ChimeraX commands (.cxc) that place a marker at each C-alpha (Angstrom):
marker #1 position 0.00,0.01,0.01 radius 0.5
marker #1 position 1.30,3.46,-0.88 radius 0.5
marker #1 position 1.39,4.92,2.59 radius 0.5
marker #1 position 4.43,7.14,1.97 radius 0.5
marker #1 position 2.43,9.52,-0.22 radius 0.5
marker #1 position 0.70,12.57,1.26 radius 0.5
marker #1 position -2.80,11.70,2.41 radius 0.5
marker #1 position -5.98,13.75,2.77 radius 0.5
marker #1 position -6.19,12.09,6.23 radius 0.5
marker #1 position -2.90,13.60,7.43 radius 0.5
marker #1 position -4.93,16.26,9.27 radius 0.5
marker #1 position -6.46,13.62,11.61 radius 0.5
marker #1 position -3.19,11.98,12.60 radius 0.5
marker #1 position -2.67,14.46,15.49 radius 0.5
marker #1 position -6.24,15.85,15.80 radius 0.5
marker #1 position -7.33,15.61,19.46 radius 0.5
marker #1 position -10.73,17.21,18.65 radius 0.5
marker #1 position -11.47,14.38,16.22 radius 0.5
marker #1 position -10.63,11.85,18.93 radius 0.5
marker #1 position -13.13,13.60,21.27 radius 0.5
marker #1 position -15.85,13.40,18.57 radius 0.5
marker #1 position -15.31,9.65,18.19 radius 0.5
marker #1 position -15.31,9.12,21.92 radius 0.5
marker #1 position -18.85,10.53,22.14 radius 0.5
marker #1 position -20.39,8.49,19.35 radius 0.5
marker #1 position -23.50,6.43,20.25 radius 0.5
marker #1 position -22.50,2.93,21.30 radius 0.5
marker #1 position -25.46,1.55,19.34 radius 0.5
marker #1 position -23.61,2.58,16.15 radius 0.5
marker #1 position -21.10,-0.20,16.80 radius 0.5
marker #1 position -23.46,-2.95,18.00 radius 0.5
marker #1 position -23.97,-4.94,14.77 radius 0.5
marker #1 position -20.29,-4.67,13.83 radius 0.5
marker #1 position -19.26,-5.77,17.33 radius 0.5
marker #1 position -21.55,-8.81,17.08 radius 0.5
marker #1 position -20.24,-9.70,13.65 radius 0.5
marker #1 position -16.55,-9.45,14.55 radius 0.5
marker #1 position -17.00,-11.43,17.81 radius 0.5
marker #1 position -15.60,-14.95,17.23 radius 0.5
marker #1 position -17.12,-18.16,18.49 radius 0.5
marker #1 position -14.17,-19.07,20.69 radius 0.5
marker #1 position -12.34,-16.95,23.25 radius 0.5
marker #1 position -8.87,-17.99,22.05 radius 0.5
marker #1 position -9.49,-16.61,18.52 radius 0.5
marker #1 position -7.94,-13.15,17.91 radius 0.5
marker #1 position -9.80,-10.18,16.53 radius 0.5
marker #1 position -8.56,-7.10,14.60 radius 0.5
marker #1 position -10.48,-3.86,14.21 radius 0.5
marker #1 position -8.84,-1.83,11.38 radius 0.5
marker #1 position -9.44,1.87,11.90 radius 0.5
marker #1 position -10.48,1.21,15.46 radius 0.5
marker #1 position -10.86,4.90,16.38 radius 0.5
marker #1 position -10.77,5.35,20.13 radius 0.5
marker #1 position -11.39,1.66,20.59 radius 0.5
marker #1 position -15.07,1.22,21.50 radius 0.5
marker #1 position -15.30,-2.21,19.77 radius 0.5
marker #1 position -11.92,-3.36,21.14 radius 0.5
marker #1 position -12.93,-2.28,24.60 radius 0.5
marker #1 position -16.24,-4.20,24.50 radius 0.5
marker #1 position -14.62,-7.41,23.30 radius 0.5
marker #1 position -11.69,-7.10,25.66 radius 0.5
marker #1 position -14.08,-6.82,28.61 radius 0.5
marker #1 position -15.81,-9.99,27.33 radius 0.5
marker #1 position -12.45,-11.81,27.55 radius 0.5
marker #1 position -11.44,-11.84,23.89 radius 0.5
marker #1 position -7.99,-10.99,22.55 radius 0.5
marker #1 position -9.06,-7.90,20.61 radius 0.5
marker #1 position -6.57,-5.78,18.68 radius 0.5
marker #1 position -6.93,-2.52,16.82 radius 0.5
marker #1 position -4.99,-0.17,14.51 radius 0.5
marker #1 position -5.60,3.42,13.63 radius 0.5
marker #1 position -3.72,6.25,11.86 radius 0.5
marker #1 position -4.58,8.81,14.61 radius 0.5
marker #1 position -2.19,9.13,17.53 radius 0.5
marker #1 position -4.80,10.80,19.79 radius 0.5
marker #1 position -7.22,7.94,19.03 radius 0.5
marker #1 position -4.70,5.32,19.96 radius 0.5
marker #1 position -3.70,7.27,23.10 radius 0.5
marker #1 position -7.30,6.98,24.35 radius 0.5
marker #1 position -7.19,3.17,24.00 radius 0.5
marker #1 position -4.26,2.92,26.42 radius 0.5
marker #1 position -6.65,3.26,29.37 radius 0.5
marker #1 position -7.96,-0.27,28.70 radius 0.5
marker #1 position -5.56,-2.12,26.40 radius 0.5
marker #1 position -2.07,-2.24,25.03 radius 0.5
marker #1 position -3.23,-4.06,21.88 radius 0.5
marker #1 position -4.18,-1.01,19.79 radius 0.5
marker #1 position -1.35,0.19,17.60 radius 0.5
marker #1 position -0.64,3.36,15.60 radius 0.5
marker #1 position 0.03,2.44,11.98 radius 0.5
marker #1 position 0.66,4.31,8.77 radius 0.5
marker #1 position -2.43,3.13,6.86 radius 0.5
marker #1 position -0.31,0.81,4.76 radius 0.5
marker #1 position 0.79,-2.73,5.49 radius 0.5
marker #1 position -0.78,-4.09,8.64 radius 0.5
marker #1 position 1.91,-4.85,11.34 radius 0.5
marker #1 position 0.89,-8.50,11.76 radius 0.5
marker #1 position 1.89,-11.82,10.15 radius 0.5
marker #1 position -0.22,-13.65,7.60 radius 0.5
marker #1 position -3.29,-15.39,9.02 radius 0.5
marker #1 position -2.92,-13.96,12.54 radius 0.5
marker #1 position -6.59,-13.18,13.24 radius 0.5
marker #1 position -9.80,-15.21,13.01 radius 0.5
marker #1 position -11.94,-12.14,12.64 radius 0.5
marker #1 position -10.84,-8.99,10.79 radius 0.5
marker #1 position -13.14,-6.00,10.41 radius 0.5
marker #1 position -13.30,-2.37,9.34 radius 0.5
marker #1 position -16.35,-0.19,10.00 radius 0.5
marker #1 position -16.64,2.95,7.80 radius 0.5
marker #1 position -12.93,2.93,6.84 radius 0.5
marker #1 position -12.63,1.81,3.20 radius 0.5
marker #1 position -14.13,5.04,1.92 radius 0.5
marker #1 position -11.30,7.01,3.47 radius 0.5
marker #1 position -8.17,5.10,2.42 radius 0.5
marker #1 position -5.75,5.97,-0.36 radius 0.5
marker #1 position -5.62,2.49,-1.86 radius 0.5
marker #1 position -8.89,0.58,-1.13 radius 0.5
marker #1 position -7.93,-2.44,-3.25 radius 0.5
marker #1 position -4.72,-2.91,-1.27 radius 0.5
marker #1 position -6.57,-2.21,1.97 radius 0.5
marker #1 position -8.90,-5.16,1.34 radius 0.5
marker #1 position -6.01,-7.36,0.26 radius 0.5
marker #1 position -4.28,-6.61,3.57 radius 0.5
marker #1 position -7.41,-7.40,5.57 radius 0.5
marker #1 position -7.64,-10.78,3.88 radius 0.5
marker #1 position -3.90,-11.40,4.29 radius 0.5
marker #1 position -3.99,-11.15,8.09 radius 0.5
marker #1 position -7.15,-13.22,8.33 radius 0.5
marker #1 position -6.67,-16.93,9.06 radius 0.5
marker #1 position -7.81,-19.53,6.53 radius 0.5
marker #1 position -11.36,-20.29,7.52 radius 0.5
marker #1 position -11.68,-16.92,9.32 radius 0.5
marker #1 position -13.97,-14.06,8.43 radius 0.5
marker #1 position -13.59,-10.50,7.12 radius 0.5
marker #1 position -16.28,-7.95,7.88 radius 0.5
marker #1 position -16.31,-4.69,5.94 radius 0.5
marker #1 position -18.92,-1.96,6.15 radius 0.5
marker #1 position -18.98,1.43,4.41 radius 0.5
marker #1 position -21.49,3.91,3.07 radius 0.5
marker #1 position -23.13,3.07,-0.28 radius 0.5
marker #1 position -22.26,6.02,-2.45 radius 0.5
marker #1 position -23.93,4.32,-5.43 radius 0.5
marker #1 position -27.33,4.07,-3.82 radius 0.5
marker #1 position -30.17,4.61,-6.23 radius 0.5
marker #1 position -33.04,4.05,-3.79 radius 0.5
marker #1 position -33.91,5.12,-0.30 radius 0.5
marker #1 position -33.50,8.25,1.75 radius 0.5
marker #1 position -31.08,9.72,4.33 radius 0.5
marker #1 position -29.09,11.07,1.36 radius 0.5
marker #1 position -26.49,13.10,3.24 radius 0.5
marker #1 position -23.82,13.16,0.48 radius 0.5
marker #1 position -24.08,14.75,-2.99 radius 0.5
marker #1 position -23.12,11.46,-4.62 radius 0.5
marker #1 position -26.35,9.94,-3.25 radius 0.5
marker #1 position -28.75,12.85,-3.61 radius 0.5
marker #1 position -31.38,13.62,-6.22 radius 0.5
marker #1 position -33.18,11.69,-8.93 radius 0.5
marker #1 position -30.61,12.45,-11.72 radius 0.5
marker #1 position -27.73,11.31,-9.51 radius 0.5
marker #1 position -29.57,8.17,-8.40 radius 0.5
marker #1 position -30.17,7.29,-12.07 radius 0.5
marker #1 position -26.46,7.77,-12.79 radius 0.5
marker #1 position -25.65,5.57,-9.79 radius 0.5
marker #1 position -27.87,2.76,-11.14 radius 0.5
marker #1 position -26.20,2.97,-14.55 radius 0.5
marker #1 position -22.79,2.98,-12.90 radius 0.5
marker #1 position -23.61,-0.20,-10.89 radius 0.5
marker #1 position -24.87,-1.96,-13.99 radius 0.5
marker #1 position -21.76,-0.99,-15.92 radius 0.5
marker #1 position -19.51,-2.10,-13.10 radius 0.5
marker #1 position -21.24,-5.46,-12.84 radius 0.5
marker #1 position -20.77,-5.97,-16.57 radius 0.5
marker #1 position -17.04,-5.09,-16.35 radius 0.5
marker #1 position -16.58,-7.50,-13.45 radius 0.5
marker #1 position -17.84,-10.30,-15.72 radius 0.5
marker #1 position -16.06,-9.33,-18.93 radius 0.5
marker #1 position -12.91,-7.39,-17.84 radius 0.5
marker #1 position -12.33,-8.23,-14.16 radius 0.5
marker #1 position -8.67,-7.19,-14.16 radius 0.5
marker #1 position -9.65,-3.62,-15.10 radius 0.5
marker #1 position -11.97,-3.12,-12.09 radius 0.5
marker #1 position -10.99,-0.55,-9.56 radius 0.5
marker #1 position -12.95,1.43,-6.96 radius 0.5
marker #1 position -14.03,4.78,-8.27 radius 0.5
marker #1 position -12.28,7.66,-6.53 radius 0.5
marker #1 position -13.95,10.90,-5.38 radius 0.5
marker #1 position -12.67,14.33,-4.38 radius 0.5
marker #1 position -13.21,15.19,-0.71 radius 0.5
marker #1 position -15.66,17.98,0.01 radius 0.5
marker #1 position -14.16,21.03,1.70 radius 0.5
marker #1 position -16.79,23.12,3.43 radius 0.5
marker #1 position -18.08,24.37,6.76 radius 0.5
marker #1 position -19.76,22.96,8.64 radius 0.5
marker #1 position -18.35,19.49,8.11 radius 0.5
marker #1 position -21.00,16.78,7.50 radius 0.5
marker #1 position -20.65,12.95,7.46 radius 0.5
marker #1 position -18.22,11.56,4.91 radius 0.5
marker #1 position -17.25,14.90,3.43 radius 0.5
marker #1 position -13.71,13.52,3.59 radius 0.5
marker #1 position -14.56,10.30,1.75 radius 0.5
marker #1 position -12.35,9.71,-1.31 radius 0.5
marker #1 position -13.58,6.25,-2.35 radius 0.5
marker #1 position -17.03,5.60,-3.89 radius 0.5
marker #1 position -17.67,2.57,-1.78 radius 0.5
marker #1 position -20.54,0.17,-2.46 radius 0.5
marker #1 position -21.32,-3.45,-1.68 radius 0.5
marker #1 position -20.76,-4.68,-5.26 radius 0.5
marker #1 position -17.13,-3.52,-5.35 radius 0.5
marker #1 position -16.32,-4.61,-1.81 radius 0.5
marker #1 position -17.72,-8.08,-2.44 radius 0.5
marker #1 position -15.84,-8.27,-5.77 radius 0.5
marker #1 position -12.45,-7.60,-4.19 radius 0.5
marker #1 position -13.04,-9.90,-1.21 radius 0.5
marker #1 position -13.71,-12.72,-3.70 radius 0.5
marker #1 position -10.72,-11.77,-5.80 radius 0.5
marker #1 position -8.39,-12.00,-2.82 radius 0.5
marker #1 position -9.51,-15.46,-1.78 radius 0.5
marker #1 position -12.81,-15.18,0.12 radius 0.5
marker #1 position -16.30,-16.65,-0.26 radius 0.5
marker #1 position -19.20,-14.32,0.48 radius 0.5
marker #1 position -21.34,-15.12,3.49 radius 0.5
marker #1 position -23.54,-12.01,3.60 radius 0.5
marker #1 position -24.13,-8.89,1.54 radius 0.5
marker #1 position -26.56,-6.44,2.99 radius 0.5
marker #1 position -27.58,-2.78,2.97 radius 0.5
marker #1 position -28.04,-2.58,6.73 radius 0.5
marker #1 position -25.08,-1.83,8.93 radius 0.5
marker #1 position -27.06,-1.46,12.13 radius 0.5
marker #1 position -29.42,-3.75,14.00 radius 0.5
marker #1 position -33.01,-3.34,12.74 radius 0.5
marker #1 position -36.14,-5.48,13.27 radius 0.5
marker #1 position -35.71,-8.89,11.70 radius 0.5
marker #1 position -38.62,-8.58,9.29 radius 0.5
marker #1 position -37.37,-5.20,8.07 radius 0.5
marker #1 position -33.84,-6.50,7.63 radius 0.5
marker #1 position -35.15,-9.53,5.66 radius 0.5
marker #1 position -37.24,-7.37,3.34 radius 0.5
marker #1 position -34.53,-4.77,2.70 radius 0.5
marker #1 position -32.06,-7.46,1.78 radius 0.5
marker #1 position -34.37,-9.89,0.00 radius 0.5
marker #1 position -33.52,-8.85,-3.61 radius 0.5
marker #1 position -30.65,-7.37,-5.61 radius 0.5
marker #1 position -32.15,-3.99,-4.87 radius 0.5
marker #1 position -30.10,-4.09,-1.66 radius 0.5
marker #1 position -27.14,-2.98,-3.80 radius 0.5
marker #1 position -28.96,0.31,-4.32 radius 0.5
marker #1 position -29.94,1.04,-0.73 radius 0.5
marker #1 position -28.32,2.65,2.37 radius 0.5
marker #1 position -24.98,1.01,3.17 radius 0.5
marker #1 position -22.55,-1.65,2.10 radius 0.5
marker #1 position -22.24,-4.48,4.66 radius 0.5
marker #1 position -20.22,-7.52,3.51 radius 0.5
marker #1 position -19.06,-10.58,5.45 radius 0.5
marker #1 position -16.75,-13.05,3.78 radius 0.5
marker #1 position -15.08,-16.33,4.70 radius 0.5
marker #1 position -11.42,-16.82,3.76 radius 0.5
marker #1 position -11.13,-19.95,1.69 radius 0.5
marker #1 position -9.24,-22.89,3.07 radius 0.5
marker #1 position -6.97,-23.87,0.20 radius 0.5
marker link #1:1,2 radius 0.2
marker link #1:2,3 radius 0.2
marker link #1:3,4 radius 0.2
marker link #1:4,5 radius 0.2
marker link #1:5,6 radius 0.2
marker link #1:6,7 radius 0.2
marker link #1:7,8 radius 0.2
marker link #1:8,9 radius 0.2
marker link #1:9,10 radius 0.2
marker link #1:10,11 radius 0.2
marker link #1:11,12 radius 0.2
marker link #1:12,13 radius 0.2
marker link #1:13,14 radius 0.2
marker link #1:14,15 radius 0.2
marker link #1:15,16 radius 0.2
marker link #1:16,17 radius 0.2
marker link #1:17,18 radius 0.2
marker link #1:18,19 radius 0.2
marker link #1:19,20 radius 0.2
marker link #1:20,21 radius 0.2
marker link #1:21,22 radius 0.2
marker link #1:22,23 radius 0.2
marker link #1:23,24 radius 0.2
marker link #1:24,25 radius 0.2
marker link #1:25,26 radius 0.2
marker link #1:26,27 radius 0.2
marker link #1:27,28 radius 0.2
marker link #1:28,29 radius 0.2
marker link #1:29,30 radius 0.2
marker link #1:30,31 radius 0.2
marker link #1:31,32 radius 0.2
marker link #1:32,33 radius 0.2
marker link #1:33,34 radius 0.2
marker link #1:34,35 radius 0.2
marker link #1:35,36 radius 0.2
marker link #1:36,37 radius 0.2
marker link #1:37,38 radius 0.2
marker link #1:38,39 radius 0.2
marker link #1:39,40 radius 0.2
marker link #1:40,41 radius 0.2
marker link #1:41,42 radius 0.2
marker link #1:42,43 radius 0.2
marker link #1:43,44 radius 0.2
marker link #1:44,45 radius 0.2
marker link #1:45,46 radius 0.2
marker link #1:46,47 radius 0.2
marker link #1:47,48 radius 0.2
marker link #1:48,49 radius 0.2
marker link #1:49,50 radius 0.2
marker link #1:50,51 radius 0.2
marker link #1:51,52 radius 0.2
marker link #1:52,53 radius 0.2
marker link #1:53,54 radius 0.2
marker link #1:54,55 radius 0.2
marker link #1:55,56 radius 0.2
marker link #1:56,57 radius 0.2
marker link #1:57,58 radius 0.2
marker link #1:58,59 radius 0.2
marker link #1:59,60 radius 0.2
marker link #1:60,61 radius 0.2
marker link #1:61,62 radius 0.2
marker link #1:62,63 radius 0.2
marker link #1:63,64 radius 0.2
marker link #1:64,65 radius 0.2
marker link #1:65,66 radius 0.2
marker link #1:66,67 radius 0.2
marker link #1:67,68 radius 0.2
marker link #1:68,69 radius 0.2
marker link #1:69,70 radius 0.2
marker link #1:70,71 radius 0.2
marker link #1:71,72 radius 0.2
marker link #1:72,73 radius 0.2
marker link #1:73,74 radius 0.2
marker link #1:74,75 radius 0.2
marker link #1:75,76 radius 0.2
marker link #1:76,77 radius 0.2
marker link #1:77,78 radius 0.2
marker link #1:78,79 radius 0.2
marker link #1:79,80 radius 0.2
marker link #1:80,81 radius 0.2
marker link #1:81,82 radius 0.2
marker link #1:82,83 radius 0.2
marker link #1:83,84 radius 0.2
marker link #1:84,85 radius 0.2
marker link #1:85,86 radius 0.2
marker link #1:86,87 radius 0.2
marker link #1:87,88 radius 0.2
marker link #1:88,89 radius 0.2
marker link #1:89,90 radius 0.2
marker link #1:90,91 radius 0.2
marker link #1:91,92 radius 0.2
marker link #1:92,93 radius 0.2
marker link #1:93,94 radius 0.2
marker link #1:94,95 radius 0.2
marker link #1:95,96 radius 0.2
marker link #1:96,97 radius 0.2
marker link #1:97,98 radius 0.2
marker link #1:98,99 radius 0.2
marker link #1:99,100 radius 0.2
marker link #1:100,101 radius 0.2
marker link #1:101,102 radius 0.2
marker link #1:102,103 radius 0.2
marker link #1:103,104 radius 0.2
marker link #1:104,105 radius 0.2
marker link #1:105,106 radius 0.2
marker link #1:106,107 radius 0.2
marker link #1:107,108 radius 0.2
marker link #1:108,109 radius 0.2
marker link #1:109,110 radius 0.2
marker link #1:110,111 radius 0.2
marker link #1:111,112 radius 0.2
marker link #1:112,113 radius 0.2
marker link #1:113,114 radius 0.2
marker link #1:114,115 radius 0.2
marker link #1:115,116 radius 0.2
marker link #1:116,117 radius 0.2
marker link #1:117,118 radius 0.2
marker link #1:118,119 radius 0.2
marker link #1:119,120 radius 0.2
marker link #1:120,121 radius 0.2
marker link #1:121,122 radius 0.2
marker link #1:122,123 radius 0.2
marker link #1:123,124 radius 0.2
marker link #1:124,125 radius 0.2
marker link #1:125,126 radius 0.2
marker link #1:126,127 radius 0.2
marker link #1:127,128 radius 0.2
marker link #1:128,129 radius 0.2
marker link #1:129,130 radius 0.2
marker link #1:130,131 radius 0.2
marker link #1:131,132 radius 0.2
marker link #1:132,133 radius 0.2
marker link #1:133,134 radius 0.2
marker link #1:134,135 radius 0.2
marker link #1:135,136 radius 0.2
marker link #1:136,137 radius 0.2
marker link #1:137,138 radius 0.2
marker link #1:138,139 radius 0.2
marker link #1:139,140 radius 0.2
marker link #1:140,141 radius 0.2
marker link #1:141,142 radius 0.2
marker link #1:142,143 radius 0.2
marker link #1:143,144 radius 0.2
marker link #1:144,145 radius 0.2
marker link #1:145,146 radius 0.2
marker link #1:146,147 radius 0.2
marker link #1:147,148 radius 0.2
marker link #1:148,149 radius 0.2
marker link #1:149,150 radius 0.2
marker link #1:150,151 radius 0.2
marker link #1:151,152 radius 0.2
marker link #1:152,153 radius 0.2
marker link #1:153,154 radius 0.2
marker link #1:154,155 radius 0.2
marker link #1:155,156 radius 0.2
marker link #1:156,157 radius 0.2
marker link #1:157,158 radius 0.2
marker link #1:158,159 radius 0.2
marker link #1:159,160 radius 0.2
marker link #1:160,161 radius 0.2
marker link #1:161,162 radius 0.2
marker link #1:162,163 radius 0.2
marker link #1:163,164 radius 0.2
marker link #1:164,165 radius 0.2
marker link #1:165,166 radius 0.2
marker link #1:166,167 radius 0.2
marker link #1:167,168 radius 0.2
marker link #1:168,169 radius 0.2
marker link #1:169,170 radius 0.2
marker link #1:170,171 radius 0.2
marker link #1:171,172 radius 0.2
marker link #1:172,173 radius 0.2
marker link #1:173,174 radius 0.2
marker link #1:174,175 radius 0.2
marker link #1:175,176 radius 0.2
marker link #1:176,177 radius 0.2
marker link #1:177,178 radius 0.2
marker link #1:178,179 radius 0.2
marker link #1:179,180 radius 0.2
marker link #1:180,181 radius 0.2
marker link #1:181,182 radius 0.2
marker link #1:182,183 radius 0.2
marker link #1:183,184 radius 0.2
marker link #1:184,185 radius 0.2
marker link #1:185,186 radius 0.2
marker link #1:186,187 radius 0.2
marker link #1:187,188 radius 0.2
marker link #1:188,189 radius 0.2
marker link #1:189,190 radius 0.2
marker link #1:190,191 radius 0.2
marker link #1:191,192 radius 0.2
marker link #1:192,193 radius 0.2
marker link #1:193,194 radius 0.2
marker link #1:194,195 radius 0.2
marker link #1:195,196 radius 0.2
marker link #1:196,197 radius 0.2
marker link #1:197,198 radius 0.2
marker link #1:198,199 radius 0.2
marker link #1:199,200 radius 0.2
marker link #1:200,201 radius 0.2
marker link #1:201,202 radius 0.2
marker link #1:202,203 radius 0.2
marker link #1:203,204 radius 0.2
marker link #1:204,205 radius 0.2
marker link #1:205,206 radius 0.2
marker link #1:206,207 radius 0.2
marker link #1:207,208 radius 0.2
marker link #1:208,209 radius 0.2
marker link #1:209,210 radius 0.2
marker link #1:210,211 radius 0.2
marker link #1:211,212 radius 0.2
marker link #1:212,213 radius 0.2
marker link #1:213,214 radius 0.2
marker link #1:214,215 radius 0.2
marker link #1:215,216 radius 0.2
marker link #1:216,217 radius 0.2
marker link #1:217,218 radius 0.2
marker link #1:218,219 radius 0.2
marker link #1:219,220 radius 0.2
marker link #1:220,221 radius 0.2
marker link #1:221,222 radius 0.2
marker link #1:222,223 radius 0.2
marker link #1:223,224 radius 0.2
marker link #1:224,225 radius 0.2
marker link #1:225,226 radius 0.2
marker link #1:226,227 radius 0.2
marker link #1:227,228 radius 0.2
marker link #1:228,229 radius 0.2
marker link #1:229,230 radius 0.2
marker link #1:230,231 radius 0.2
marker link #1:231,232 radius 0.2
marker link #1:232,233 radius 0.2
marker link #1:233,234 radius 0.2
marker link #1:234,235 radius 0.2
marker link #1:235,236 radius 0.2
marker link #1:236,237 radius 0.2
marker link #1:237,238 radius 0.2
marker link #1:238,239 radius 0.2
marker link #1:239,240 radius 0.2
marker link #1:240,241 radius 0.2
marker link #1:241,242 radius 0.2
marker link #1:242,243 radius 0.2
marker link #1:243,244 radius 0.2
marker link #1:244,245 radius 0.2
marker link #1:245,246 radius 0.2
marker link #1:246,247 radius 0.2
marker link #1:247,248 radius 0.2
marker link #1:248,249 radius 0.2
marker link #1:249,250 radius 0.2
marker link #1:250,251 radius 0.2
marker link #1:251,252 radius 0.2
marker link #1:252,253 radius 0.2
marker link #1:253,254 radius 0.2
marker link #1:254,255 radius 0.2
marker link #1:255,256 radius 0.2
marker link #1:256,257 radius 0.2
marker link #1:257,258 radius 0.2
marker link #1:258,259 radius 0.2
view
């Protein structure tokens, strides 16, 4: 991963105010991700990539799991030191762990912010054990249905139509020219006041995330548009058809193949 290059996230590496914002996020935001990354056995290690101030790591550590985290922000990692020494500052490039070290590897709302999303996913798979699981969740910037359209890439009928056409074109390219597929990049939005995902630079969506997980040696277990816990019947209906690729978020769980 090309971590030596200047990054649009350089401003958060020493931003204490950003760490305070994360520390006050609603715990319910992490509930579904925490449940998904929690392994079946206590001896199985967990990695939260982009762990922020460590809410997920803290929860799983208190439950007796060996939970690890990495983040690019020094103030974020400093906050984790009150409950663990297993969260590390890293450069956003190669993960500082050996191949197959973790049974569960996850990243919640991280892929949309990284310089090299394809390499990011490859690294997540690399440190996941054979037979383990990778859980990735990001906004769906190619949504063509739904509401809560907080980003210009999601908003308005003309843009939603373009998003639908883009998804169809990307699906076709995945079938006919898979080696040419890359995540679409976006320019960050610079404005005041800041709103969610203004700093996103990757047009994340479930179709692309699933494609790269499969490319790097995984089988898909779940693709959904819901990244938080919702009533079971609503979750079932929202994810019943391929329309889920045009709704809300990108939630993908994959199993690393045992060769």
